[in-house]
C-alpha positions in Angstrom: -1.6 -101.2 -4.7 -4.8 -100.5 -2.8 -8.2 -99.4 -4.1 -7.5 -95.7 -3.8 -4.1 -95.9 -5.5 -5.6 -97.8 -8.4 -8.4 -95.3 -8.8 -6.0 -92.3 -8.8 -3.8 -94.0 -11.4 -6.8 -94.6 -13.6 -7.9 -90.9 -13.2 -4.4 -89.6 -14.1 -4.4 -91.8 -17.2 -7.8 -90.4 -18.1 -6.5 -86.9 -17.8 -3.4 -87.6 -19.9 -4.8 -89.8 -22.6 -8.5 -88.8 -23.0 -8.4 -85.2 -21.9 -4.9 -84.5 -23.1 -3.9 -82.2 -20.3 -0.5 -80.4 -20.5 2.4 -82.0 -18.8 2.7 -79.2 -16.2 -1.0 -79.5 -15.4 -0.7 -83.2 -15.0 2.2 -82.7 -12.6 0.1 -80.5 -10.5 -2.8 -83.0 -10.4 -0.3 -85.8 -9.5 1.2 -83.8 -6.7 -2.1 -82.8 -5.2 -3.6 -86.3 -5.4 -0.4 -87.8 -3.9 -0.8 -85.5 -0.9 -4.5 -86.6 -0.7 -3.4 -90.3 -0.7 -0.9 -89.6 2.1 -3.7 -88.1 4.2 -6.0 -91.1 3.5 -3.2 -93.5 4.5 -2.6 -91.6 7.7 -6.2 -91.9 8.7 -6.3 -95.5 7.8 -8.4 -95.4 4.6 -7.5 -97.7 1.7 -10.7 -98.0 -0.4 -13.0 -95.4 -1.9 -16.0 -96.7 0.0 -14.4 -95.7 3.3 -14.1 -92.0 2.2 -16.8 -89.7 3.6 -17.5 -86.0 3.3 -16.0 -85.6 6.7 -12.8 -87.2 5.4 -12.5 -84.7 2.5 -13.3 -81.8 4.9 -10.6 -83.0 7.2 -8.1 -83.1 4.3 -9.0 -79.5 3.5 -8.5 -78.5 7.1 -5.1 -80.2 7.1 -4.1 -78.2 3.9 -4.9 -75.0 5.6 -3.2 -75.8 8.9 -0.2 -77.7 7.5 1.6 -80.5 9.2 5.1 -81.7 10.0 6.0 -82.4 6.4 4.0 -79.6 4.7 3.6 -75.9 5.3 0.1 -74.5 5.6 -1.4 -73.6 2.2 -2.9 -70.3 1.2 -6.6 -70.3 0.3 -5.7 -70.2 -3.4 -3.4 -73.2 -3.2 -5.7 -75.2 -1.0 -8.6 -74.5 -3.4 -6.5 -75.8 -6.3 -5.8 -79.1 -4.4 -9.5 -79.5 -3.4 -10.5 -79.0 -7.1 -8.2 -81.9 -8.0 -9.8 -84.1 -5.3 -13.3 -83.1 -6.4 -12.5 -84.0 -10.0 -11.0 -87.3 -8.9 -14.1 -88.4 -7.0 -16.5 -87.1 -9.7 -14.6 -89.3 -12.2 -14.6 -92.3 -9.9 -18.5 -92.2 -9.8 -18.8 -91.6 -13.5 -16.4 -94.5 -14.3 -18.2 -96.9 -11.9 -15.3 -97.1 -9.5 -17.5 -95.7 -6.7 -21.2 -95.2 -6.0 -21.0 -92.1 -3.9 -19.1 -88.8 -4.4 -18.0 -87.7 -0.9 -16.3 -84.5 -2.2 -19.3 -82.9 -3.9 -20.4 -81.0 -0.8 -16.9 -79.7 0.1 -16.4 -76.3 -1.4 -12.9 -74.9 -2.2 -12.0 -72.1 0.2 -12.7 -68.6 -1.2 -9.6 -66.7 -2.2 -8.5 -64.0 0.1 -10.0 -60.7 -0.8 -7.3 -58.5 -2.3 -7.7 -54.8 -1.4 -7.5 -52.3 -4.2 -4.3 -50.4 -4.3 -4.8 -46.7 -3.8 -2.1 -44.0 -4.0 -1.7 -41.3 -1.4 -3.1 -38.0 -2.6 0.4 -36.5 -2.7 1.5 -39.2 -5.1 -1.5 -38.6 -7.4 -0.8 -34.9 -7.5 2.8 -35.5 -8.3 1.8 -37.7 -11.2 -0.6 -35.2 -12.5 2.0 -32.4 -12.3 4.5 -34.6 -14.2 2.2 -35.4 -17.2 3.7 -34.9 -20.6 6.9 -33.1 -21.7 6.6 -29.5 -20.5 5.7 -26.9 -23.1 4.4 -29.4 -25.7 1.0 -30.0 -27.2 1.0 -33.6 -26.0 1.6 -32.3 -22.4 -1.7 -30.5 -22.5 -3.4 -33.7 -23.7 -1.7 -35.9 -21.2 -2.6 -33.7 -18.3 -6.2 -33.6 -19.4 -6.3 -37.4 -19.8 -4.9 -38.0 -16.3 -7.1 -35.4 -14.7 -10.1 -37.1 -16.3 -9.0 -40.5 -15.1 -8.5 -39.5 -11.5 -11.3 -36.8 -11.5 -14.0 -39.1 -12.7 -12.9 -42.6 -11.8 -13.2 -43.6 -15.4 -11.9 -46.8 -16.7 -9.1 -46.4 -19.3 -11.4 -47.7 -22.1 -14.1 -45.2 -21.1 -11.6 -42.3 -21.2 -10.2 -43.0 -24.6 -13.7 -43.7 -25.9 -14.8 -40.2 -25.1 -15.9 -37.8 -27.8 -15.8 -34.1 -27.5 -19.6 -34.0 -27.4 -19.7 -36.2 -24.3 -18.4 -33.3 -22.3 -20.7 -30.7 -20.8 -18.3 -28.1 -19.4 -19.8 -25.3 -17.2 -19.9 -21.7 -18.0 -17.6 -19.2 -16.3 -18.4 -19.0 -12.6 -19.7 -22.6 -12.3 -17.4 -25.2 -10.8 -18.7 -28.7 -11.8 -19.5 -30.0 -15.3 -20.4 -33.5 -16.4 -19.1 -36.1 -18.7 -20.9 -39.0 -20.3 -19.1 -42.3 -19.7 -19.9 -45.5 -21.6 -19.1 -48.5 -19.3 -19.3 -52.3 -19.5 -22.2 -53.6 -21.5 -22.9 -50.3 -23.1 -24.2 -48.8 -19.9 -24.0 -45.0 -19.8 -23.6 -42.8 -16.7 -23.1 -39.1 -16.1 -20.2 -38.2 -13.9 -19.3 -34.8 -12.5 -16.2 -33.1 -13.7 -14.5 -31.0 -11.1 -12.6 -27.7 -11.6 -9.1 -29.3 -12.1 -10.2 -31.7 -14.8 -12.4 -29.0 -16.3 -9.5 -26.5 -16.6 -7.1 -29.2 -17.9 -9.6 -30.3 -20.6 -10.4 -26.7 -21.5 -6.8 -25.9 -22.0 -6.3 -29.0 -24.1 -9.4 -28.2 -26.3 -8.3 -24.6 -26.9 -4.5 -25.0 -27.3 -3.7 -28.6 -27.9 -6.4 -30.6 -29.7 -6.7 -28.2 -32.7 -3.1 -28.9 -33.6 -3.5 -32.7 -33.2 -6.8 -32.9 -35.1 -5.1 -31.0 -38.0 -2.7 -33.9 -38.5 -5.6 -36.4 -39.1 -8.8 -36.7 -41.1 -11.1 -35.3 -38.5 -12.5 -37.3 -35.7 -15.0 -36.6 -32.8 -12.6 -38.3 -30.3 -11.6 -36.2 -27.4 -8.1 -37.6 -26.8 -6.0 -37.8 -30.0 -2.7 -39.3 -30.8 0.1 -37.4 -32.7 -1.4 -38.5 -36.1 -4.8 -37.0 -35.3 -6.5 -40.4 -34.6 -8.2 -41.6 -31.4 -5.7 -42.4 -28.6 -5.5 -46.1 -27.9 -5.7 -47.8 -24.5 -2.1 -48.8 -24.8 -0.9 -45.3 -25.5 -3.0 -43.9 -22.7 -1.4 -46.4 -20.3 2.0 -45.3 -21.5 1.1 -41.7 -20.7 0.4 -42.6 -17.1 3.5 -44.8 -16.7 5.8 -42.0 -18.1 4.2 -39.4 -15.8 4.7 -41.8 -12.8 8.3 -42.3 -13.7 8.9 -38.6 -13.9 7.2 -38.1 -10.5 9.2 -41.0 -8.9 6.1 -43.0 -8.2 6.7 -46.3 -10.0 5.3 -49.0 -7.7 2.0 -50.6 -8.9 0.8 -47.7 -11.0 -1.8 -48.3 -13.6 -4.9 -46.6 -15.0 -6.9 -48.7 -12.6 -4.8 -47.4 -9.7 -6.2 -43.9 -10.4 -9.7 -45.4 -10.4 -9.0 -47.1 -7.1 -7.6 -43.9 -5.7 -10.6 -41.9 -6.9 -12.9 -44.3 -5.0 -10.8 -44.5 -1.8 -10.3 -40.8 -1.6 -14.0 -40.1 -2.0 -14.8 -42.5 0.8 -12.1 -41.1 3.0 -13.7 -37.7 2.4 -17.0 -39.0 3.7 -18.8 -39.9 0.5 -21.6 -42.5 0.8 -20.7 -45.9 -0.7 -23.8 -45.8 -2.9 -22.8 -42.5 -4.4 -19.3 -44.0 -5.2 -21.1 -47.0 -6.7 -22.9 -44.8 -9.1 -19.8 -42.8 -10.0 -17.8 -46.0 -10.7 -20.6 -47.6 -12.7 -20.8 -50.7 -10.5 -24.0 -52.8 -11.0 -23.9 -53.8 -7.3 -23.0 -51.9 -4.2 -21.2 -55.0 -2.9 -18.6 -54.5 -5.7 -17.9 -51.0 -4.3 -17.8 -52.0 -0.7 -14.4 -53.6 -1.1 -13.1 -50.0 -1.1 -14.5 -49.5 2.4 -12.0 -52.0 3.7 -9.2 -49.7 2.6 -10.5 -46.9 4.8 -10.8 -49.0 8.0 -7.6 -47.4 9.4 -9.2 -43.9 8.9 -12.3 -45.1 10.6 -10.3 -46.4 13.6 -8.4 -43.1 13.8 -11.6 -41.0 13.8 -13.2 -43.3 16.3 -10.2 -43.2 18.6 -10.1 -39.4 18.7 -13.8 -38.7 18.7 -15.7 -41.3 20.8 -15.8 -40.7 24.5 -15.4 -44.4 25.3 -12.7 -45.1 22.8 -9.8 -44.0 25.1 -8.6 -45.2 28.5 
């Protein structure tokens, strides 16, 4: 057993006995460090003093590229392995097994940026049309809820947290009203309410909510359950899922899907990313800019048809 192998064994014992890691976690560490040892053996390194930052960087590159015995790892899997290696070298220095930590400057690869999932407008419209059982009081509530979620980009918690007084619906002849949303950290923002959401909420307030509120003890909440209390996040989620099932749109549908769709459709329609940032309640425009990635295909199409040098 060489110097590296002894150090790895000591580290794994430390994780098991002193830190009490779960068996599955230990198995992952053992697998990741075994692959690291195989790489070190391949490049002719048997002691900790012979490992440099370039060695650890080379191992990370090997993880991402793969080799004859291992497939290339995703950024997430490679990052997990590098974290195990960094923890090992940090321990080796702390325990006096080495004097230098060669892995401290090697950062795990950033995970691939996952694009938000946006529904086509036709699917959103089908879901809205399918809200609630036709002809029922709850159908009025469900349609109003989903119109607010998609029409304002509200988070599910913001929508169910609304009180009636948070709405400022326009007088006859006006198109856009506003709603006061309370986001993360108690931050408030005013968001426009378009005609579809306004009409759906208006119908619910006149013909649906009075019947629901009569079943309870009186509450300022806008969206009520059948017992007259405030609608919960879980129940609001169920409203969307049932509407999506009726509409035949069942893949990856959640309240956040409507929020993603709200943002993407605005950008597709030419809205400035900073305006969308304000509407979503994002603290930083960089958070909102992920949505611009979704619209790249639209940008390419516009460019290809409009720019004089885009075509052969």
